[in-house]
C-alpha positions as CSV (number, residue, x, y, z in Angstrom):
1,M,45.1,-123.5,26.0
2,I,45.2,-120.1,27.1
3,R,44.7,-117.4,24.5
4,R,46.1,-114.1,25.0
5,R,43.5,-111.5,24.5
6,K,44.3,-109.1,21.8
7,T,44.9,-105.6,23.0
8,M,42.6,-103.1,21.2
9,P,43.7,-99.4,20.7
10,R,41.9,-97.0,23.1
11,L,39.4,-94.7,21.5
12,M,39.5,-92.4,24.5
13,S,42.7,-90.9,25.8
14,R,43.7,-92.0,29.0
15,P,43.2,-89.5,31.7
16,D,46.3,-87.4,32.3
17,T,47.2,-88.4,35.7
18,E,49.7,-85.6,35.9
19,N,47.2,-82.8,34.7
20,P,43.6,-84.1,35.1
21,S,41.9,-80.8,33.9
22,R,43.6,-80.8,30.5
23,G,40.8,-82.6,28.7
24,V,38.1,-80.3,30.0
25,F,40.0,-77.2,28.9
26,T,40.4,-78.5,25.4
27,R,36.6,-78.8,25.0
28,R,35.9,-75.4,26.5
29,A,38.4,-73.8,24.2
30,L,36.7,-75.3,21.3
31,V,33.4,-73.8,22.4
32,V,34.9,-70.4,23.1
33,L,36.7,-70.4,19.8
34,T,33.5,-71.2,18.0
35,A,31.6,-68.4,19.8
36,Q,34.3,-66.0,19.1
37,M,34.3,-66.9,15.4
38,A,30.6,-66.4,15.3
39,A,30.7,-63.1,17.1
40,L,33.5,-61.9,14.8
41,G,31.5,-63.0,11.8
42,G,28.4,-61.2,13.0
43,L,30.4,-58.1,13.7
44,G,32.1,-58.2,10.4
45,H,28.7,-58.6,8.7
46,R,27.3,-55.7,10.5
47,L,30.4,-53.6,9.7
48,Y,29.9,-54.6,6.1
49,E,26.3,-53.4,6.3
50,L,27.1,-50.1,7.9
51,Q,30.1,-49.2,5.8
52,V,29.6,-50.8,2.5
53,R,26.0,-51.8,1.8
54,D,24.3,-48.9,3.8
55,G,27.3,-46.5,3.9
56,D,25.8,-43.8,1.7
57,H,22.5,-43.8,3.7
58,Y,24.2,-43.4,7.1
59,A,26.6,-40.8,5.7
60,R,23.6,-38.7,4.7
61,L,22.1,-39.1,8.1
62,A,25.3,-38.0,9.7
63,E,25.6,-35.1,7.5
64,N,22.0,-34.1,8.2
65,N,22.6,-34.4,11.9
66,R,25.6,-32.0,11.5
67,V,24.2,-29.6,8.9
68,N,20.8,-28.0,9.1
69,R,19.3,-26.7,5.9
70,R,16.2,-24.5,5.7
71,L,14.5,-22.1,3.4
72,I,14.5,-18.4,4.1
73,A,12.4,-15.5,3.0
74,P,14.0,-13.3,0.4
75,P,14.6,-9.6,1.0
76,R,11.5,-7.6,-0.1
77,G,12.1,-5.1,-2.8
78,R,12.6,-1.5,-1.8
79,V,10.3,1.3,-2.7
80,V,12.0,4.6,-3.5
81,D,10.7,8.1,-4.4
82,R,11.5,9.6,-7.8
83,F,14.9,10.7,-6.5
84,G,15.9,7.3,-5.1
85,I,15.1,8.1,-1.5
86,A,13.9,5.0,0.3
87,V,10.3,5.2,1.5
88,A,10.0,1.5,2.2
89,S,13.1,-0.7,3.0
90,N,14.2,-3.6,5.1
91,K,16.1,-3.7,8.4
92,V,17.9,-6.6,10.1
93,N,15.8,-8.6,12.5
94,W,17.4,-11.2,14.8
95,R,14.7,-13.8,15.8
96,A,14.3,-17.1,17.6
97,L,12.7,-19.9,15.5
98,L,11.4,-23.3,16.5
99,L,12.0,-26.3,14.3
100,P,9.2,-28.7,15.3
101,E,10.8,-31.7,13.6
102,E,13.9,-31.4,15.8
103,T,12.2,-31.6,19.2
104,S,10.1,-34.3,20.6
105,D,8.8,-32.2,23.5
106,I,7.4,-29.0,22.0
107,P,5.3,-27.9,25.0
108,G,8.3,-28.4,27.3
109,T,10.6,-26.5,25.0
110,L,8.1,-23.6,24.8
111,D,7.9,-23.6,28.6
112,R,11.6,-23.5,29.0
113,F,12.0,-20.8,26.3
114,S,9.2,-18.7,28.0
115,A,11.1,-18.9,31.3
116,L,14.0,-17.2,29.5
117,L,12.1,-14.8,27.2
118,P,8.4,-14.6,28.2
119,I,5.9,-15.4,25.5
120,E,2.7,-13.5,25.7
121,P,-0.5,-15.6,25.7
122,R,-1.5,-14.2,22.3
123,D,1.9,-15.3,20.8
124,R,1.6,-18.6,22.5
125,A,-1.8,-19.1,20.9
126,R,-0.3,-18.1,17.5
127,I,2.5,-20.5,17.8
128,E,0.2,-23.4,18.7
129,R,-2.1,-22.5,15.8
130,E,0.8,-22.4,13.4
131,M,2.0,-25.8,14.6
132,R,-1.4,-27.3,13.8
133,H,-1.4,-25.9,10.3
134,K,2.3,-26.0,9.2
135,R,4.4,-28.9,8.3
136,R,7.0,-29.9,10.9
137,F,10.0,-29.0,8.8
138,I,8.8,-25.3,8.5
139,P,10.2,-23.1,11.3
140,I,7.9,-21.2,13.5
141,M,8.6,-17.7,14.8
142,L,9.0,-17.6,18.6
143,R,10.3,-14.1,19.1
144,D,11.7,-11.4,16.9
145,F,13.7,-8.3,17.4
146,L,16.1,-10.1,19.8
147,S,18.7,-8.1,21.7
148,W,22.2,-9.3,22.2
149,D,21.3,-10.3,25.8
150,D,18.3,-12.3,24.5
151,M,20.5,-14.2,22.1
152,A,23.1,-14.9,24.8
153,R,20.4,-16.4,27.0
154,I,19.2,-18.7,24.3
155,E,22.7,-19.8,23.4
156,L,23.7,-20.6,26.9
157,N,20.6,-22.7,27.4
158,A,20.7,-24.4,24.0
159,P,21.0,-27.9,25.4
160,S,17.6,-27.5,27.1
161,L,16.0,-25.9,24.0
162,P,16.1,-28.6,21.3
163,G,14.8,-27.2,18.0
164,V,15.3,-23.6,18.9
165,V,17.6,-21.6,16.7
166,I,18.6,-18.0,16.2
167,D,18.2,-16.6,12.8
168,V,18.7,-13.3,11.1
169,G,16.0,-12.0,8.8
170,T,14.5,-8.7,7.8
171,T,11.5,-6.6,8.7
172,R,9.8,-3.8,6.8
173,N,10.9,-0.3,7.6
174,Y,9.0,2.9,6.6
175,P,11.3,5.8,7.3
176,F,8.6,8.4,6.6
177,G,6.0,6.8,8.8
178,P,2.5,8.3,8.3
179,L,3.7,10.7,5.6
180,L,3.4,8.2,2.8
181,A,1.3,5.5,4.5
182,H,-1.6,5.8,2.2
183,V,0.5,5.6,-1.0
184,V,3.1,3.0,0.0
185,G,0.7,1.0,2.2
186,Y,1.9,-1.7,4.6
187,V,2.7,-5.4,4.9
188,A,1.5,-8.0,7.4
189,P,2.0,-11.8,8.0
190,P,0.1,-13.9,5.5
191,G,-3.1,-15.5,6.4
192,E,-4.0,-19.1,6.3
193,A,-5.6,-18.8,2.8
194,E,-2.3,-17.3,1.4
195,V,-0.3,-20.1,3.0
196,A,-2.6,-22.8,1.6
197,H,-2.1,-21.2,-1.8
198,D,1.7,-20.9,-1.6
199,A,3.6,-22.9,1.0
200,T,6.6,-20.6,1.0
201,M,4.4,-17.9,2.6
202,A,4.7,-20.0,5.8
203,L,8.4,-19.1,6.1
204,P,9.2,-16.8,9.0
205,G,9.7,-13.3,7.8
206,M,7.4,-13.6,4.8
207,R,5.1,-10.6,4.5
208,I,2.3,-9.8,2.1
209,G,1.1,-6.4,1.0
210,R,-2.1,-5.3,2.6
211,A,-2.6,-1.8,1.4
212,G,-1.2,0.8,-1.0
213,L,1.5,-0.1,-3.5
214,E,2.7,-2.8,-1.1
215,Q,-0.5,-4.6,-2.0
216,T,-0.8,-3.9,-5.8
217,Q,2.9,-4.5,-6.5
218,D,3.3,-7.4,-4.0
219,A,4.2,-10.0,-6.7
220,Q,7.1,-7.9,-7.9
221,L,8.3,-6.8,-4.4
222,R,8.2,-10.3,-2.9
223,G,11.2,-11.9,-4.7
224,T,12.3,-15.6,-4.7
225,V,12.9,-17.8,-1.7
226,G,16.6,-18.5,-0.6
227,A,18.2,-21.2,1.6
228,V,20.8,-21.3,4.4
229,E,23.0,-24.2,5.7
230,I,24.2,-24.1,9.3
231,E,26.4,-26.5,11.3
232,V,25.1,-27.6,14.6
233,N,26.6,-29.8,17.4
234,S,25.1,-32.8,19.1
235,V,22.8,-30.6,21.3
236,G,21.6,-28.5,18.4
237,R,23.8,-25.4,19.1
238,V,24.6,-23.5,16.0
239,M,28.4,-23.7,15.4
240,A,28.7,-22.0,12.0
241,E,26.8,-20.8,9.0
242,L,28.2,-22.9,6.1
243,S,26.4,-21.2,3.2
244,R,23.7,-18.7,2.6
245,D,21.6,-17.9,-0.5
246,D,19.4,-14.9,0.3
247,G,17.3,-15.7,-2.7
248,Q,16.3,-13.2,-5.4
249,P,15.3,-9.9,-3.8
250,G,12.1,-8.3,-5.0
251,D,12.2,-5.6,-7.7
252,E,12.8,-2.1,-6.6
253,I,9.8,0.2,-7.3
254,T,10.6,3.8,-8.2
255,L,7.6,6.1,-7.5
256,T,6.7,9.3,-9.3
257,V,6.3,10.9,-5.9
258,D,8.8,13.5,-4.6
259,S,8.9,12.8,-0.8
260,G,10.1,16.3,-0.2
261,L,7.1,17.8,-1.9
262,Q,4.9,15.3,-0.1
263,Q,6.3,16.7,3.2
264,A,5.7,20.3,2.1
265,V,2.1,19.5,1.1
266,L,1.4,17.9,4.5
267,G,3.0,20.9,6.2
268,R,0.5,23.2,4.4
269,I,-2.5,21.0,5.3
270,A,-1.4,20.9,8.9
271,D,-4.1,19.4,11.1
272,Q,-7.0,19.8,8.7
273,S,-8.9,16.7,7.6
274,A,-8.1,17.0,3.9
275,S,-6.5,15.6,0.9
276,A,-4.4,17.1,-1.9
277,V,-3.0,15.7,-5.1
278,V,-0.2,17.2,-7.2
279,M,0.2,15.9,-10.8
280,D,2.5,16.5,-13.7
281,C,-0.3,17.5,-16.1
282,R,1.9,16.6,-19.1
283,N,2.2,12.9,-18.4
284,G,0.0,12.1,-15.3
285,E,2.8,11.4,-12.8
286,V,1.6,11.9,-9.3
287,L,4.2,14.0,-7.5
288,A,2.3,14.2,-4.2
289,M,-0.7,12.5,-2.8
290,V,-1.6,13.5,0.8
291,S,-4.5,12.2,2.9
292,N,-4.7,13.6,6.4
293,P,-4.9,12.3,9.1
294,S,-2.8,9.3,8.5
295,F,-1.3,6.3,10.5
296,D,2.0,4.6,11.1
297,P,2.3,1.7,8.7
298,S,5.1,0.0,10.7
299,L,2.6,-1.0,13.4
300,F,1.0,-3.5,11.0
301,D,4.2,-5.6,10.6
302,S,4.3,-6.6,14.3
303,G,0.5,-6.4,15.0
304,V,-1.8,-3.6,15.8
305,S,-3.1,-3.4,19.4
306,Q,-6.9,-3.4,19.9
307,A,-6.6,0.0,21.6
308,Q,-4.8,1.5,18.6
309,W,-7.3,-0.1,16.2
310,A,-10.3,1.3,18.1
311,E,-8.7,4.7,18.1
312,W,-8.3,4.7,14.3
313,T,-11.8,3.3,13.5
314,N,-13.6,5.6,15.9
315,D,-12.0,8.7,14.6
316,E,-14.6,10.6,12.5
317,R,-11.7,12.0,10.3
318,T,-11.1,8.4,9.1
319,P,-7.2,8.2,9.2
320,L,-7.2,4.7,7.7
321,I,-8.9,5.8,4.5
322,N,-6.9,7.3,1.6
323,K,-9.2,10.2,0.9
324,A,-7.4,11.0,-2.3
325,V,-8.7,7.9,-4.1
326,A,-11.4,6.5,-1.8
327,G,-13.0,9.7,-0.5
328,V,-16.0,10.8,-2.7
329,Y,-17.3,14.3,-2.5
330,P,-19.8,16.4,-4.5
331,P,-17.5,18.6,-6.6
332,G,-19.5,21.7,-6.2
333,S,-18.6,24.5,-8.6
334,T,-15.4,22.8,-9.7
335,F,-17.7,20.8,-11.9
336,K,-18.8,23.8,-13.9
337,P,-16.0,23.7,-16.6
338,A,-17.1,20.1,-17.4
339,V,-20.7,21.3,-17.8
340,A,-19.5,24.1,-20.1
341,M,-17.5,21.7,-22.2
342,A,-20.6,19.5,-22.6
343,A,-22.6,22.6,-23.7
344,L,-20.0,23.7,-26.2
345,R,-19.7,20.3,-27.7
346,A,-23.5,19.9,-27.9
347,G,-23.9,23.4,-29.4
348,T,-26.3,24.5,-26.7
349,L,-23.9,27.3,-25.8
350,S,-21.4,29.5,-27.6
351,P,-18.7,31.7,-26.1
352,A,-20.6,34.8,-27.1
353,D,-24.0,33.7,-25.7
354,R,-25.3,35.6,-22.7
355,I,-27.5,34.3,-19.8
356,F,-29.1,36.6,-17.3
357,C,-28.9,35.9,-13.6
358,P,-31.4,37.6,-11.4
359,G,-30.3,35.5,-8.4
360,Y,-32.6,32.5,-9.0
361,L,-34.0,30.3,-11.7
362,D,-37.6,29.0,-11.6
363,V,-38.2,25.7,-13.3
364,G,-41.4,23.6,-12.9
365,G,-42.6,25.4,-9.9
366,T,-39.3,25.1,-8.1
367,R,-36.9,28.0,-7.4
368,F,-33.2,27.3,-7.7
369,H,-31.1,30.0,-6.0
370,C,-27.7,31.4,-7.0
371,W,-25.1,31.8,-4.3
372,S,-25.5,35.6,-4.8
373,R,-29.0,36.5,-3.7
374,Y,-28.7,39.7,-5.8
375,G,-27.8,38.0,-9.0
376,H,-24.9,38.5,-11.5
377,G,-26.8,40.1,-14.4
378,S,-26.0,39.3,-18.0
379,L,-23.0,36.9,-18.3
380,T,-21.0,35.1,-21.0
381,L,-19.3,31.8,-20.4
382,R,-16.1,33.4,-19.3
383,D,-18.1,35.6,-16.9
384,G,-20.0,32.6,-15.6
385,L,-16.8,30.8,-14.7
386,K,-15.2,33.9,-13.3
387,F,-18.1,34.7,-10.9
388,S,-19.0,31.0,-10.5
389,C,-22.6,32.0,-11.2
390,D,-25.0,29.1,-10.3
391,V,-27.9,30.4,-12.4
392,F,-25.7,30.5,-15.5
393,F,-24.9,26.8,-15.1
394,Y,-28.4,25.9,-14.1
395,E,-29.5,27.2,-17.4
396,V,-26.6,25.6,-19.3
397,A,-27.3,22.2,-17.8
398,R,-31.0,22.5,-18.5
399,R,-30.3,23.2,-22.2
400,T,-27.7,20.5,-22.6
401,G,-29.1,17.5,-20.7
402,M,-27.5,15.1,-18.3
403,D,-26.3,12.5,-20.9
404,A,-24.1,15.1,-22.7
405,I,-22.8,16.4,-19.3
406,A,-21.9,12.9,-18.2
407,A,-20.1,12.2,-21.4
408,A,-17.9,15.3,-21.1
409,A,-17.3,14.5,-17.4
410,H,-16.2,11.0,-18.2
411,S,-13.8,12.3,-20.9
412,F,-12.2,14.4,-18.2
413,G,-11.8,11.4,-15.9
414,L,-14.7,12.2,-13.5
415,G,-16.9,9.3,-12.4
416,T,-14.6,6.7,-14.1
417,S,-12.0,4.1,-13.1
418,L,-8.6,5.7,-13.4
419,D,-6.8,2.4,-12.9
420,I,-4.1,3.9,-10.7
421,E,-1.8,1.4,-8.8
422,L,-3.7,1.6,-5.6
423,P,-6.4,-0.6,-4.1
424,H,-9.8,0.5,-3.0
425,A,-10.0,3.4,-5.4
426,R,-13.6,4.5,-5.9
427,Q,-15.2,5.4,-9.2
428,G,-17.4,8.2,-8.0
429,L,-20.6,8.9,-9.9
430,I,-21.9,11.1,-12.7
431,P,-25.6,10.3,-12.6
432,T,-27.7,9.9,-15.7
433,P,-31.4,9.2,-16.3
434,Q,-30.5,5.6,-17.2
435,W,-28.7,5.2,-13.8
436,R,-31.7,6.7,-12.0
437,R,-34.1,4.3,-13.7
438,A,-31.9,1.3,-12.9
439,H,-32.5,2.2,-9.3
440,G,-36.2,2.4,-9.8
441,Q,-36.4,6.1,-9.7
442,H,-37.5,8.8,-12.1
443,W,-35.1,11.4,-13.4
444,N,-36.6,14.8,-13.3
445,G,-35.5,18.2,-14.6
446,G,-34.4,19.3,-11.2
447,D,-31.8,16.5,-11.0
448,T,-30.2,17.9,-14.2
449,I,-30.2,21.5,-12.9
450,V,-28.5,20.7,-9.5
451,S,-26.0,18.5,-11.3
452,G,-25.0,21.5,-13.3
453,I,-23.3,23.0,-10.3
454,G,-21.8,19.7,-9.0
455,Q,-24.5,18.9,-6.4
456,G,-27.2,16.3,-6.2
457,F,-25.9,12.8,-6.9
458,V,-22.6,13.9,-8.5
459,Q,-19.6,12.5,-6.6
460,V,-15.9,12.5,-7.4
461,T,-12.6,11.8,-5.8
462,P,-9.7,14.3,-5.3
463,L,-7.6,12.2,-7.7
464,Q,-10.3,12.5,-10.3
465,L,-10.3,16.2,-9.8
466,A,-6.5,16.4,-10.3
467,T,-6.8,14.3,-13.5
468,Y,-9.7,16.5,-14.7
469,V,-7.7,19.7,-14.4
470,S,-4.6,18.0,-15.9
471,R,-6.5,16.9,-19.0
472,L,-8.1,20.3,-19.2
473,A,-4.7,22.0,-19.0
474,S,-2.8,19.7,-21.3
475,G,-5.5,18.6,-23.8
476,R,-4.2,15.1,-23.4
477,A,-6.0,12.0,-21.9
478,V,-3.3,11.5,-19.3
479,Q,-3.8,8.8,-16.7
480,P,-2.6,9.3,-13.1
481,H,0.1,6.8,-12.1
482,L,2.5,6.3,-9.2
483,V,5.0,3.8,-10.5
484,R,7.8,5.5,-12.6
485,A,10.2,2.6,-13.0
486,V,10.6,-1.1,-12.0
487,S,14.2,-2.1,-11.2
488,G,15.4,1.0,-13.0
489,K,13.4,0.5,-16.1
490,L,11.0,3.3,-16.9
491,V,7.4,2.2,-17.4
492,E,5.3,3.4,-20.2
493,G,3.5,6.7,-19.6
494,T,6.4,8.8,-18.4
495,D,6.5,10.6,-21.8
496,P,3.7,13.0,-22.7
497,A,3.7,11.5,-26.2
498,H,2.4,8.3,-24.7
499,W,-1.0,10.0,-24.0
500,P,-3.4,10.7,-26.9
501,A,-5.1,14.1,-27.4
502,L,-8.6,14.6,-25.9
503,E,-11.4,14.5,-28.3
504,M,-12.2,18.1,-27.5
505,P,-11.6,21.1,-29.8
506,D,-8.7,23.3,-28.6
507,P,-10.9,26.5,-28.9
508,F,-13.3,25.0,-26.4
509,L,-10.5,24.0,-24.0
510,D,-9.1,27.5,-24.3
511,Q,-12.5,29.0,-23.3
512,L,-12.4,27.0,-20.1
513,R,-8.8,27.9,-19.4
514,Q,-9.5,31.6,-19.9
515,G,-12.5,31.4,-17.6
516,M,-10.3,29.7,-14.9
517,F,-7.6,32.3,-15.4
518,A,-10.2,35.0,-14.7
519,V,-11.3,33.3,-11.5
520,V,-7.8,33.8,-10.0
521,N,-6.3,36.8,-11.7
522,E,-9.0,39.3,-12.6
523,P,-10.9,41.7,-10.4
524,H,-14.0,40.2,-8.8
525,G,-12.9,36.7,-9.6
526,T,-13.9,34.2,-6.9
527,A,-10.4,33.2,-5.9
528,P,-8.1,36.2,-5.5
529,K,-6.4,34.4,-2.6
530,A,-5.1,31.8,-5.0
531,R,-3.0,34.3,-7.0
532,L,0.7,33.2,-7.1
533,D,3.3,35.5,-5.6
534,I,5.9,34.4,-8.2
535,P,6.9,37.0,-10.8
536,G,5.9,36.1,-14.3
537,V,4.0,33.0,-13.3
538,Q,0.2,32.9,-13.2
539,M,-2.2,30.2,-12.2
540,A,-5.7,29.3,-13.4
541,G,-8.2,27.7,-11.0
542,K,-11.8,27.0,-10.0
543,T,-13.4,27.2,-6.5
544,G,-16.0,24.8,-5.1
545,S,-18.1,24.8,-1.9
546,A,-20.1,21.6,-1.8
547,Q,-23.1,21.4,0.5
548,V,-23.4,18.2,2.6
549,R,-27.0,18.9,3.6
550,R,-29.9,20.8,2.1
551,V,-30.2,24.5,2.9
552,S,-33.8,25.2,3.8
553,R,-35.8,28.1,2.4
554,A,-36.2,29.5,6.0
555,M,-32.4,29.5,6.4
556,R,-31.8,31.1,3.1
557,E,-34.5,33.8,3.5
558,S,-33.3,34.7,6.9
559,G,-30.4,36.5,5.4
560,H,-28.2,35.6,8.3
561,F,-27.3,32.0,7.4
562,D,-23.7,31.3,8.3
563,S,-22.6,27.8,7.5
564,S,-19.4,28.3,9.5
565,A,-21.5,28.4,12.6
566,L,-22.8,24.9,12.0
567,P,-21.3,21.8,13.6
568,W,-18.2,20.6,11.8
569,E,-19.9,17.7,10.1
570,Y,-22.6,19.9,8.6
571,R,-20.3,22.5,7.1
572,P,-19.8,22.4,3.3
573,H,-16.6,20.9,1.8
574,A,-14.1,23.3,0.5
575,L,-12.6,22.5,-2.9
576,F,-10.2,24.0,-5.4
577,I,-8.6,22.8,-8.6
578,C,-5.8,24.7,-10.5
579,F,-2.9,24.4,-13.0
580,A,0.2,26.5,-13.6
581,P,2.0,28.1,-15.2
582,F,-0.9,29.3,-17.2
583,D,0.9,29.8,-20.5
584,A,2.8,26.5,-20.2
585,P,0.9,24.1,-17.9
586,R,3.2,21.8,-15.9
587,Y,1.5,21.1,-12.6
588,A,-2.1,20.4,-11.6
589,V,-3.4,20.5,-8.1
590,S,-6.6,19.5,-6.4
591,V,-7.5,20.2,-2.8
592,V,-10.5,19.0,-0.8
593,V,-10.8,20.2,2.8
594,E,-13.5,18.2,4.5
595,H,-16.1,20.6,6.0
596,G,-13.8,23.4,5.3
597,N,-16.9,25.6,4.7
598,A,-15.7,27.7,1.7
599,G,-13.5,26.9,-1.3
600,A,-12.4,30.4,-2.0
601,A,-11.4,31.2,1.6
602,V,-9.9,27.8,2.7
603,A,-9.0,25.6,-0.2
604,A,-7.8,28.3,-2.7
605,P,-5.0,29.7,-0.6
606,L,-4.0,26.2,0.4
607,A,-3.7,25.2,-3.3
608,R,-1.7,28.4,-4.0
609,D,0.8,27.4,-1.3
610,I,1.0,23.9,-2.6
611,M,1.5,25.1,-6.2
612,T,4.2,27.5,-5.1
613,D,6.0,24.6,-3.4
614,A,5.7,22.5,-6.6
615,L,7.0,25.2,-8.9
616,T,9.8,26.0,-6.5
617,R,11.0,22.5,-6.1
618,D,10.2,21.7,-9.7
619,P,10.5,17.9,-9.1
620,A,9.3,16.9,-12.6
621,N,12.2,18.6,-14.2
622,R,14.9,17.8,-11.7
623,K,17.2,14.8,-11.7
624,E,18.6,15.3,-8.2
625,P,16.6,15.9,-5.1
626,P,16.5,19.6,-4.1
627,G,16.6,18.7,-0.4
628,Q,13.8,18.6,2.2
629,V,13.6,22.4,2.7
630,V,11.3,24.2,0.4
631,A,13.1,27.3,-1.0
632,E,11.8,30.7,0.0
633,I,9.9,32.7,-2.5
634,E,10.8,36.4,-2.9
């Protein structure tokens, strides 16, 4: 029996004899479809990550790539004179900055920049030094004071200068140059120590006061740091400034100084090595403070050349030193009123007492000479001041003692710290036996006697002399000061009532004033050349000629000694102090002419001219500037 084999269904499709590749295509399509699905899934996941999960992060990165933010130095506060005339201000400064964090090839960028605008080796060293010490997000100054052509070159080559941007800042401007250099001072880039203390000092354009009021008022003048946002394209070119916050400018400092009077005083001094101070003797406001020669403070902002520095430091007339506060000189005979006050207070002298001057005083085997070899005869205190008799004050000092003299001098502000708003002010010296012993030396009677005429160890500054005569004239313990207001607000001390009365009896002060009046206005006074040529206005003063080296007996006895024939550095200093008007004191003046030889001949007429300018301009009572031209006196 033949069984018919049961036909089983085929598991595999029969090959399509009409289209044999159909089966292979179906398998490949399945593989491709799977791959596509996988790729689309991966892409979708990545899009999810970029747009949803990490969207905020990448949005910030994109914004940072488009917008560049950085801190900027604030405008430094202005300094103006008492009438609002700027004596230190700011001017626009276009500069090229390097942002280290935005370039991976800093040496190459610097080379390409230098090909456009040459960088001096000294500046290149500075840039490399700053890169080592600054953080990468802090810009570094490449070049300042750019011209329009300089900026065009940088912009055209921006693609090859990654990290280089053009920025607008400010630089310090001193419109009066050397005229007020010693008062206003100057600024310079901060040093590494300042940057380490305050990171904002590393910002381009930040300056720190190095002298004068710029130094002592630096914290108020500096202000608060600002910020700027700029839009840049893909190659770093600046497209637009989106926002700008200049920060908080520093305070505006108003000085007591009248720049017009300052100019007039300097004109009177001319080319002499000298200093002069004009004070309002009622409240201590310094209206003029001149130290000649001077220097241009603007040079310190961009860097002083070695040649310029050598010229300044080798000049025997010391142009970098403010002689008004840092120059110390023996006061000579200008010290005699202080000695007289000490004697009056101690009771060792009364206005009616008489002392005889034969032309010398012998003490302990030593002869002390008067400036008049023939002597002055019998003198009262008033006469002693009028003739500036040395023997009279030798004897007064001997009777009174150095401790009492030092106490009176200190009360007048001599040999003390006056706490004026200037750095490097010196205290001077009023010697005492205790001071001498502290230095291992014995104080002898001769030290007291020569101190009585402002010689020996006695040293004072021109500012102390102006304060001394201000106190003597006003009877108040006025302190000299240069800051009148901060941001328009008057500081304490501008009103005479702010200053207490001196602990000196008015009759004693009046004796000194009368003696100084006689010096200028009476026949045979020592300073007839100081007499004012203003009707109804009189001035009181005191001369001084301070020896800088000992006059030998042989020189004195020769009878032909002429100090003006000595080399400049051996001639005596010429001094004069004064106040006016005599009946209502308003201004006090001190003048010191280095090696000017004679106070009566050189310093007194100079002080007269300065006082005339002060009275004519009358800056202390004016609210508006009278102009730069000093009015003519009939």
